[in-house]
N, C-alpha and C positions, 0 to 999 in steps of 0.2 A: 247177457241181460238186455242189451240194446237190440237184439235180433229176435230170436225165437220167443223169448218170454213176452216181449212187448207185443209182437204180432199176434200171439195166442191170446194175450190179455184183452186186446182190442175187441175180440169176439164178445166177451162179457161186458166190456165197457159200453159197447153200443147195443147190447142186448136188452131184453125186457125184464130180466130177473134183477130187481133192485137190491135184494139182500146179497146176492152173489157179487154184484157190481161193487157194493160198499166193502165187502170182505176183501175183494181183489185189490181195491184201491189201497186199503190198509197194508196188505202184504207187499204190494209194489213199492210203496213209499218206504217201508221198512227195509226191503232188499236194497233199494237205491241208496238209502242212508248208510248201510253197511258197506256198500261198494265205494261210496265216497270216502268213508273212513280209511279204507285200505289203499285208496289211490292218493290220499292226501300227502303222504311223504314224497310222492313223485311229482304231483301237479298241485301244489298247495293253493295257488290263487284261484284257479277255476273251481276247484272242489269247495273252497270256502264260500265262493259266491253262490254256487248251487246249493250248498248246505243251508244257507239262510233263506232260500226259496221254499224249502220244505220243512224247516224247523221253527219252533216258536222261540221267543226271547229267553225263556227259562232254560233252554238247552245250551245256550251260550255258543261259543265258537267251536268249530269242528276239532281244533287242536286239543280241546279239553274233553272231547267226547270219549266214551269208553270203546276200546278196541273190540271188535266183534269176537265172540267166543265160538269155538267149534264144539258142537255137541253131537257126538257119534249117534246118540239115540234119535236124533232128528233126521238122520240120513235115511231116505226111502229108496233102497236099491231097486225095488220093483218099479217104482215110478220113473227112476232114471233109465232103466232098461226099456220101458215103454216109450219114453221120450225119444230115445235113440232110434227105435223102430219107426216112430212117426216121422222123425226127421229124414230117415232114409227113404221112406215111401214118398213123402212130399218133395224132397229134393229130386228123386228119380222121375216123378211125374212131371215136375217143372222142366227137367232136362229133356224128356221125350217131347213135350209140347214145343220147346224151343227148337229142337232138332228137326221136328216135322213141320215147323212153321205154322202151328196152330195159333190163331189170333187170341190175344188175352181175353177178348170179349166173349169167346165161345167156351161154354162149360162142357167138360167131358164127363163120361160115366166111368166108373171104376169097378172092376171085379176082382175080389181077393179070394184066391182059392187056398183055404187053410182049414185045419181041424180045430183051430183055436179062435174061432170067431168071437167068442165072448170077450177077448182082449180089447176089442174095438167098440164095445158097447157105449163107453163114455167119451170116445174120442172121434167119432165120425164127423162131428161138426168142425173139428179142427182140420181134418183132412179136406173136407169139402170147401172150407173157406180159404185155406192157404194153398190148396192145390187147384183151385177153380174147378171143383168137381160138382156135378149135379146129383147123380144117384150112385150110391155105393151098394154093391151086392156082395155079401160075404157067405161063404159056405165051402164044404169039402168037395162035393161032386159037381162043381160048376164047370161048364165047357168053355173053352177059349173061343170067343167070337171071331169070325173071319176078319181079316184086315185089322188085326189088333197088335199094338206094341206090347211086348212082354218084359216085365221086370221081375227079378227074383230078389226078395228081401228076407233074410233069415230063414230060408227054406220055404217061404210062402211065395206063390206065384201071383203076380199082380198084372191084370190085363187092362189096357186102355183101348177100347174100340175107336178106330179113327174114322169110321163111316160117318159122314155128315160134318166132320170137323175141317177137312181139307179137300181140295180138288185133286183127286188122285192122278189124273192125266197131267195136270200142270206140275204137280210135285214130282212125278216120275221124270218128266222132261227136264226139270231143273236139276234133279239129282244126277241124271245121266250126263247132262252137260258138264256139271261140276266134276263128275268122276272122270270123264274123258280129259278134261283140262288138267286135273290134278295128276292123272296117270302119266301124262306127257312130262310134267315137271318132275315127277318122282323118278321116271326112267332116266331122264337127263341127269338128275342129281346122283342117281345110283351109278351111272356110267362114270361120272366124275370121281366119285368115291373109290371106284374100282380101278381108277387109272394110276398106274405105278408112278408116272411122271408127276401127277398132282400130289400124291402122298410124299414124294421126295422133295418137292420144291415148296409146297405151301407151308406156312407157319402152323404150328400145332393148334393154335387157337382157331385158325380158319378151318382146319380139318374137323375139329370138334364141333364147331358151329354148323358145318355142313352135315355132319352126322346127326346132330340134334334136329335140324330141319327135316332131314330124311325120315327120322323116327316120327316126327309130328305129322308129316304127310302120310305116312303109313297108317297111323292111328285114325286120321280123318278118312282115309280110303276104306278102312274096315267099317267105320260108322256109316259111310255112304252105301256100302254093300249091304250092311244090315238093314238100313232104312229102305232100300229098294226091295229087299226080301219081304219086309213087312207089307209093302204096297202090292206085292205080287201074290 
C-alpha cells in the first residue's frame, strides 16, 4: 500500500481529472483504514493515532471498528495480473537505467514488442511516470533499435534505446575499468577457494563467506559483460 499504490495514485492526485481524483481519494482512505484495522493488534498506539487523522468522531476508536471482510467477488484477478506485469516492466526499466548510469532527469523511450498491445491501453501513463519514460511504442513487428537494452517480461520483448541517454565512450571506459578490477579480485578469490590448505585450515563460516563473495562477483561480472555488449 505504501509503495506501488501510493506512487500510482499520485498520478491522479496531481492530474486534471477532478472526478477521478475524488474517487481515488475515497478509495485510498478506505484502504488505509482497513490496513490500520489489521495492523492495530500489533502496533496499537500508532494505528490509533493515525485512525483519528482519517476518521470522524462518530466512528469512535479503532479498537471498536469492524474487522475488514474478505469478499471473493471483489477480487479482480485480471487487474492483479496486469499490475504484476506493470511492476516487472517498471522495475526492469529502473534497473537498466541504474546499471547504465542514466541520469534521473533524462527520459527514455520504450518499445514493447508484443501481440497483446491492447493490454497497455489504460496503463501507459503509469509506465511513463514511474519509469521516467517519454514515448512508448507498442506493436508486434517492431524492430530492436541499435544500442538498446533488452528486457523480457512474460514473453514480451521490451527495448530501451540508449542513444542520447549516456556518453557511450565514457560508459565503455568505466565498465571496462571496473571489469578489469573485478576480474583481478575474482581470480584471486577463486585461487583461494581452490586452495586445499585454505579449505583445511579456515573456519567453515569464513569459507562460506568467501564463496558468497565469489558468487556476488561472478554475478556482477556477468552484468558488466552484458552491459558492454549493449554498448557495442
